[in-house]
C-alpha positions in Angstrom: -69.3 7.2 1.7 -67.6 4.8 4.1 -64.2 5.9 5.4 -61.2 3.8 4.1 -59.6 1.7 6.9 -55.8 2.0 6.7 -54.1 -1.4 6.1 -51.4 -1.8 8.7 -50.8 -5.5 8.3 -47.3 -6.7 7.6 -46.7 -7.6 3.9 -45.6 -11.2 3.4 -42.5 -11.5 1.4 -43.0 -12.6 -2.2 -39.4 -13.3 -3.1 -39.3 -12.6 -6.8 -42.3 -10.3 -7.0 -40.5 -7.0 -6.1 -37.8 -7.2 -8.7 -38.4 -5.6 -12.2 -39.7 -8.0 -14.8 -37.4 -8.9 -17.7 -37.8 -6.5 -20.5 -39.4 -7.5 -23.8 -37.3 -8.5 -26.8 -38.0 -5.1 -28.4 -36.8 -3.2 -25.3 -33.6 -5.1 -24.6 -31.3 -2.1 -25.4 -31.3 1.5 -26.4 -28.7 3.6 -28.1 -27.3 6.2 -25.8 -26.2 9.3 -27.8 -22.5 10.2 -27.7 -21.8 13.2 -25.5 -18.9 15.2 -24.2 -18.1 14.5 -20.6 -16.5 17.3 -18.6 -13.4 16.5 -16.5 -14.4 17.3 -12.9 -11.1 16.4 -11.2 -7.4 15.7 -12.0 -5.0 13.9 -9.7 -1.8 12.0 -9.4 -3.8 9.2 -7.7 -7.5 8.7 -7.8 -9.1 6.3 -5.4 -12.6 4.8 -5.9 -14.3 3.6 -2.7 -14.0 5.3 0.6 -14.1 2.2 2.9 -11.3 1.3 5.2 -9.1 0.2 2.2 -9.9 3.3 0.2 -9.3 5.8 3.0 -5.9 4.3 3.8 -4.9 4.2 0.1 -5.9 7.9 -0.2 -4.2 8.9 3.0 -1.0 7.0 2.2 -0.7 8.5 -1.3 -1.4 12.0 0.0 1.2 11.8 2.8 3.7 10.6 0.2 3.2 13.8 -1.7 0.7 12.9 -4.3 -2.4 14.9 -5.3 -5.2 12.6 -4.4 -9.0 12.5 -5.1 -11.2 10.0 -3.2 -14.6 9.1 -4.5 -17.2 7.6 -2.3 -20.9 6.7 -3.0 -22.1 7.1 0.6 -22.4 10.3 2.7 -19.4 9.3 4.8 -16.2 7.2 4.7 -15.7 3.9 6.5 -17.5 1.5 4.2 -19.1 -1.5 5.9 -17.8 -0.4 9.3 -19.9 2.7 9.2 -22.7 1.9 6.6 -23.4 -1.7 7.7 -22.8 -1.6 11.5 -19.9 -4.0 11.4 -18.3 -2.9 14.7 -15.7 -5.7 15.3 -12.2 -5.3 13.9 -9.6 -8.0 14.2 -6.4 -7.9 16.1 -3.0 -6.4 15.2 -0.9 -9.1 17.0 0.1 -12.7 16.3 -2.2 -15.5 17.6 0.0 -15.8 20.7 -0.3 -12.0 21.3 3.5 -11.7 21.4 4.5 -10.3 17.9 3.2 -7.1 16.3 1.8 -8.1 12.9 -0.2 -5.0 11.7 0.6 -1.4 12.3 0.8 1.8 10.2 -2.5 3.4 9.2 -4.6 0.6 10.5 -3.2 1.2 14.0 -3.6 5.0 13.6 -7.3 4.8 13.1 -7.6 2.7 16.2 -5.5 5.2 18.2 -7.8 8.0 17.0 -10.8 6.1 18.2 -9.1 5.6 21.5 -8.8 9.3 22.0 -12.6 9.5 21.5 -13.1 6.7 24.0 -14.9 5.0 21.1 -13.2 1.6 21.1 -13.1 -1.3 23.5 -10.1 -3.7 23.5 -10.2 -7.4 24.1 -7.7 -10.1 24.7 -4.6 -10.3 26.8 -3.2 -6.8 27.4 -5.7 -5.5 24.9 -4.0 -7.3 22.0 -7.1 -9.1 20.8 -9.9 -7.8 18.7 -11.5 -4.4 18.9 -15.2 -3.3 19.2 -15.7 0.2 17.9 -18.4 2.8 17.9 -19.2 2.9 14.2 -20.6 6.5 14.4 -17.5 7.8 15.9 -15.5 6.0 13.3 -17.1 8.3 10.7 -15.4 11.2 12.4 -12.1 9.5 12.8 -12.0 8.6 9.1 -12.9 12.3 8.2 -10.0 13.5 10.3 -7.5 11.1 8.6 -8.7 12.0 5.0 -9.1 15.7 5.4 -6.0 16.1 7.6 -3.9 14.4 4.9 -5.0 16.9 2.2 -7.1 14.5 0.2 -9.7 16.0 -2.1 -13.1 14.2 -1.8 -16.3 13.7 -3.7 -19.2 12.1 -1.7 -22.5 10.8 -3.0 -20.6 10.0 -6.2 -20.9 6.7 -8.1 -18.4 5.1 -10.4 -20.1 4.8 -13.7 -17.5 3.7 -16.3 -13.9 3.8 -17.4 -12.1 5.1 -20.5 -9.3 2.8 -21.5 -6.5 3.9 -23.8 -3.9 1.9 -25.7 -1.7 -0.6 -24.0 -4.0 -1.1 -21.0 -3.6 2.4 -19.7 -6.7 3.8 -18.0 -7.2 7.4 -19.1 -10.2 8.4 -17.0 -12.9 7.1 -14.8 -16.5 8.2 -15.3 -18.6 9.2 -12.3 -22.2 10.2 -11.7 -23.6 12.4 -8.9 -26.0 15.3 -8.3 -24.1 17.4 -10.8 -24.5 14.9 -13.5 -21.8 12.9 -15.4 -18.1 13.7 -15.2 -14.7 12.3 -15.7 -11.7 12.0 -13.4 -8.3 11.9 -14.9 -5.2 10.5 -13.0 -1.8 9.0 -13.4 -2.7 6.1 -11.2 -6.1 4.7 -10.3 -6.8 2.6 -7.2 -9.9 0.3 -7.1 -11.1 0.0 -3.5 -14.8 -0.6 -4.4 -14.8 -4.0 -2.9 -16.4 -5.4 -6.0 -13.6 -4.6 -8.4 -16.0 -2.3 -10.2 -13.4 0.0 -11.7 -11.3 -3.0 -13.0 -14.5 -4.7 -14.4 -15.6 -1.5 -16.2 -12.1 -1.1 -17.7 -12.3 -4.6 -19.1 -9.8 -6.3 -16.8 -10.5 -10.0 -16.1 -12.2 -10.8 -12.8 -13.6 -13.8 -11.1 -16.6 -14.2 -8.8 -16.9 -16.4 -5.8 -15.5 -19.9 -5.9 -15.1 -22.3 -8.8 -18.9 -22.6 -8.9 -19.2 -18.8 -8.8 -21.1 -19.0 -5.5 -20.2 -16.2 -3.1 -20.1 -16.1 0.7 -23.6 -14.8 1.7 -24.0 -11.2 2.9 -25.3 -10.3 6.3 -27.5 -7.4 7.4 -26.3 -6.2 10.8 -28.7 -4.4 13.2 -28.7 -3.0 16.7 -31.1 -3.8 19.5 -31.6 -2.2 22.8 -33.3 -3.1 26.0 -31.4 -6.3 26.7 -31.3 -7.3 30.4 -27.9 -8.8 30.4 -28.0 -10.1 34.0 -31.2 -12.0 33.4 -29.9 -13.5 30.1 -26.7 -14.6 31.8 -28.6 -16.1 34.8 -30.7 -18.1 32.3 -27.7 -19.2 30.3 -28.8 -17.4 27.2 -26.0 -16.5 24.7 -25.7 -16.4 21.0 -25.1 -20.1 20.6 -28.2 -21.0 22.6 -30.2 -18.5 20.5 -28.7 -19.9 17.3 -29.8 -23.5 18.2 -33.3 -22.4 19.1 -33.8 -20.3 15.9 -32.6 -23.3 13.8 -35.2 -25.6 15.3 -38.1 -24.2 13.4 -38.7 -22.5 10.0 -38.8 -18.9 9.2 -42.3 -17.6 8.6 -41.5 -15.2 5.7 -40.2 -18.0 3.4 -40.7 -21.3 5.1 -36.9 -22.0 5.1 -34.4 -22.9 7.8 -32.6 -20.2 9.6 -29.4 -19.9 7.4 -27.3 -17.7 9.7 -24.2 -18.0 11.9 -25.3 -15.6 14.6 -22.7 -13.3 16.2 -22.6 -9.8 17.6 -20.9 -7.4 19.9 -22.0 -5.2 22.8 -22.1 -1.5 22.3 -19.1 0.6 23.3 -21.4 3.1 25.1 -24.6 1.4 26.2 -24.8 -1.7 28.4 -28.2 -2.9 27.2 -27.4 -2.5 23.5 -25.9 -5.0 21.1 -25.1 -5.2 17.4 -26.3 -8.5 16.0 -25.1 -10.0 12.7 -28.4 -12.0 12.8 -29.2 -12.5 9.1 -27.7 -14.2 6.1 -29.0 -14.3 2.5 -27.6 -17.3 0.5 -27.5 -17.5 -3.3 -26.8 -13.9 -4.2 -24.0 -12.1 -5.9 -24.1 -8.5 -4.7 -22.1 -7.2 -7.7 -25.4 -7.9 -9.6 -28.0 -5.2 -9.1 -31.0 -7.5 -8.9 -29.3 -9.8 -6.4 -28.1 -6.8 -4.4 -31.7 -5.6 -4.2 -33.1 -9.0 -3.3 -30.5 -9.4 -0.6 -31.3 -6.1 1.1 -35.1 -6.7 1.1 -34.9 -10.4 2.1 -32.5 -9.6 4.9 -34.9 -7.1 6.5 -37.7 -9.6 6.4 -35.4 -12.2 8.0 -34.4 -9.6 10.6 -38.1 -9.1 11.5 -38.5 -12.8 12.2 -35.3 -12.9 14.3 -36.5 -9.9 16.4 -39.9 -11.6 17.1 -38.2 -14.8 18.1 -35.6 -13.1 20.3 -38.3 -11.7 22.5 -39.1 -15.2 23.7 -35.7 -15.5 25.4 -35.1 -14.4 29.1 -33.5 -11.0 29.1 -34.7 -10.2 25.6 -38.5 -9.7 26.3 -38.3 -5.9 26.1 -35.8 -5.4 23.3 -36.4 -2.7 20.7 -34.8 -2.0 17.3 -32.3 0.8 17.5 -30.8 0.8 14.0 -30.6 -1.2 10.8 -27.4 -1.1 8.8 -27.7 1.3 5.9 -26.4 -1.4 3.6 -26.2 -5.2 3.9 -22.6 -6.3 4.7 -21.1 -8.0 1.6 -18.4 -10.6 2.2 -17.6 -11.6 -1.4 -18.3 -10.7 -5.0 -15.8 -10.1 -7.8 -12.0 -10.3 -7.3 -9.4 -9.3 -9.8 -7.3 -11.8 -11.8 -4.0 -10.3 -10.7 -0.3 -10.8 -11.4 -0.5 -13.3 -8.5 -3.4 -15.0 -6.7 -2.9 -15.7 -3.0 -3.7 -19.3 -2.2 -5.3 -20.7 1.0 -2.4 -23.0 1.8 0.1 -20.1 1.6 -1.9 -18.2 4.2 -2.3 -21.2 6.6 1.4 -22.1 6.2 2.7 -18.6 6.6 4.5 -18.5 3.3 6.7 -15.3 3.0 7.1 -13.5 -0.3 9.9 -11.3 -1.5 7.4 -8.6 -2.3 5.3 -9.0 0.9 3.6 -5.6 1.6 1.0 -6.7 4.2 0.5 -9.3 6.9 -2.6 -10.7 8.7 -3.8 -13.2 11.2 -7.5 -13.5 10.7 -8.5 -17.1 10.1 -9.9 -18.5 6.8 -13.6 -17.9 7.5 -16.0 -19.5 5.1 -19.8 -18.8 5.5 -21.6 -21.6 3.6 -22.8 -20.1 0.3 -25.8 -22.4 0.2 -27.3 -22.1 3.7 -26.4 -22.7 7.3 -22.9 -23.4 8.6 -19.5 -21.8 8.8 -15.9 -23.1 8.8 -12.9 -21.5 10.5 -9.3 -22.6 9.7 -6.8 -21.1 12.1 -3.0 -20.5 11.8 -2.4 -22.8 14.7 -3.5 -25.8 12.6 -7.0 -26.2 14.0 -10.3 -26.2 12.1 -13.7 -25.5 13.6 -16.9 -26.3 11.7 -20.2 -25.0 13.1 -23.5 -26.3 11.7 -26.8 -24.6 11.6 -27.7 -25.8 15.1 -24.6 -24.3 16.6 -22.9 -27.7 17.0 -19.1 -27.4 16.7 -16.7 -29.9 15.3 -13.0 -29.2 16.0 -10.3 -31.0 14.1 -6.9 -30.3 12.3 -6.7 -29.0 8.8 -3.0 -30.0 8.5 -3.6 -33.8 8.9 -2.0 -34.0 12.3 -3.5 -35.8 15.3 -6.0 -33.9 17.3 -3.6 -33.8 20.3 -0.6 -32.7 18.3 1.1 -29.5 19.3 -0.4 -26.4 17.7 1.4 -24.7 14.9 3.3 -21.5 15.8 2.8 -19.5 12.5 2.9 -15.8 13.5 1.0 -14.5 10.5 0.4 -14.8 6.8 1.7 -12.6 4.0 0.3 -10.8 1.0 2.5 -9.9 -2.0 2.4 -6.6 -3.9 1.7 -8.6 -7.1 -1.8 -9.5 -5.8 -2.8 -5.9 -5.9 -2.0 -5.5 -9.7 -4.9 -6.4 -12.1 -4.0 -8.2 -15.3 -4.4 -6.1 -18.5 -4.1 -2.7 -16.9 -0.9 -0.7 -16.5 -1.7 2.1 -14.1 -4.3 0.5 -11.8 -4.0 -1.0 -8.3 -6.5 -2.7 -6.1 -7.0 -2.9 -2.3 -9.5 -4.4 0.0 -11.4 -7.7 -0.6 -11.2 -7.6 -4.4 -7.4 -8.3 -4.5 -6.3 -11.4 -6.4 -6.8 -14.6 -4.4 -8.8 -17.8 -4.4 -12.2 -18.0 -2.9 -10.8 -19.8 0.2 -8.0 -17.3 0.7 -10.5 -14.5 0.4 -12.2 -15.8 3.4 -9.2 -14.6 5.5 -8.2 -11.6 3.5 -11.5 -9.8 3.3 -11.8 -8.4 6.8 -11.3 -4.7 7.4 -8.0 -4.7 9.3 -6.5 -6.5 6.4 -8.1 -4.2 3.9 -6.6 -1.2 5.6 -3.1 -2.8 5.3 -3.6 -3.4 1.6 -4.9 0.1 1.1 -1.8 1.6 2.9 0.5 -0.4 0.5 -1.5 0.5 -2.6 -1.6 4.2 -1.8 2.1 4.3 -1.2 2.8 2.4 -4.3 0.4 4.6 -6.3 2.3 7.7 -5.2 5.6 6.1 -6.2 4.3 5.0 -9.6 2.9 8.5 -10.3 6.0 10.4 -9.3 8.8 8.1 -10.6 7.3 5.7 -13.2 4.8 7.6 -15.3 2.0 5.8 -13.5 3.3 2.3 -14.4 2.5 0.3 -11.2 4.6 -2.8 -12.2 7.8 -0.6 -12.2 7.5 0.1 -8.5 10.3 -1.7 -6.7 8.7 -3.8 -4.0 11.8 -3.6 -1.8 11.6 0.2 -1.9 7.9 0.0 -1.1 8.6 -2.3 1.8 11.1 0.0 3.3 8.7 3.0 2.9 6.0 1.0 4.7 8.3 0.0 7.5 9.2 3.7 8.1 5.4 4.3 8.4 5.0 1.8 11.2 4.2 -1.4 9.2 6.0 -4.3 11.0 6.9 -6.5 8.0 8.7 -9.7 8.8 11.7 -10.8 6.8 11.1 -12.0 3.3 11.8 -15.4 1.9 15.1 -14.2 0.4 16.2 -12.5 3.7 15.5 -15.8 5.5 17.9 -17.8 3.3 21.4 -18.6 4.7 24.0 -16.0 3.8 26.4 -17.2 1.1 29.8 -18.3 2.3 
């Protein structure tokens, strides 16, 4: 009998072949028997999703005196920062680095990372963006959550919602190793990123833009063995790599490289870099089949990128260090809220009477259909980068190219945008708050998500303690003053800017 020779050849990627086939007409649905679900936790405030927004919501609510339960599907907190290798966080200061725009809990996590020597500051006086050690961030998030008295459930998935009369959410259903259970609370906060809790409770949501297309997700990975001096001497940087990768076609599917390549050097190791080197167009990661396809295709795309990278000076001996445990999702569902933030309101720095968070990250739209990215900045400029890395710079405000730049210090986010339509005791935070597709391109980043979470947690504690869980009864001015006491540097509101009456 001849010995079997192991097959070690790479498997070509058959895009649709690995997804389950559509069921037959006879197997389209089954009837699940009714059953009694045990209550596994009770709280004043229950938070679903332990990413940056969820951690800050849970911490803010607990520090305000609420009993808090935080539910997270991964083994750790930190969301895409820690599960997807996204190690760049945006700045806390205005575009001119002169005015503090973001503080509070978002600043606290950065200070905690500083004490671990696990963050690198950029920009004038360290007021630009931050590069973090994503593994150390897991520990910093642990300290914030547990040190604030939050009760936690890890490896636990949100599975459903029980809605009572009048839009009041009575319980959230979860699944974990112990089986199925219910969590009851006065206030629920949806920080799932995909508005999962709101969707399961029957609240209206929207996906992507008007055509329902979402910004494509990116799988981040880390490579080691880079000879930085050799690469610099040869003039090799991400834009050069982008241009060269775009020249040909990818071997796994015959398509053009669809990615805007970016990355950041490791905090600890000089020859190691995180690369956001993939992008999967045409998927909605709130759909299980699309989510699965995105994960698999991104890894095949990453293989092609790694092979091509080794042809560049300084990259000949690179090796794969780590692949993100999940693809980084930019956009899926958002709630239809009491107010949807518009792109022009962000770019023009409109101030709301109920502003509870501020930001400066630009409107950043990755082309949903393929290569290319657009940045619209608060200073009035717009930069469009095509698949080859070529940049076109112009004004989005219609002014001449040489006109003075705008001096907008930040944009503002109102409390109303955290409140989903149709539900009375639910708030949202993170990238699923109410906004247009374009505005979401600026709001979705983690520093902003932390600010929204801080506000939602404080508001949730107030609603539970004073208003029987009714989130619309929270006085936005009281909430603003609470946030200011906790280090959130909110600018004056539109009403406060009006001339005083004579």
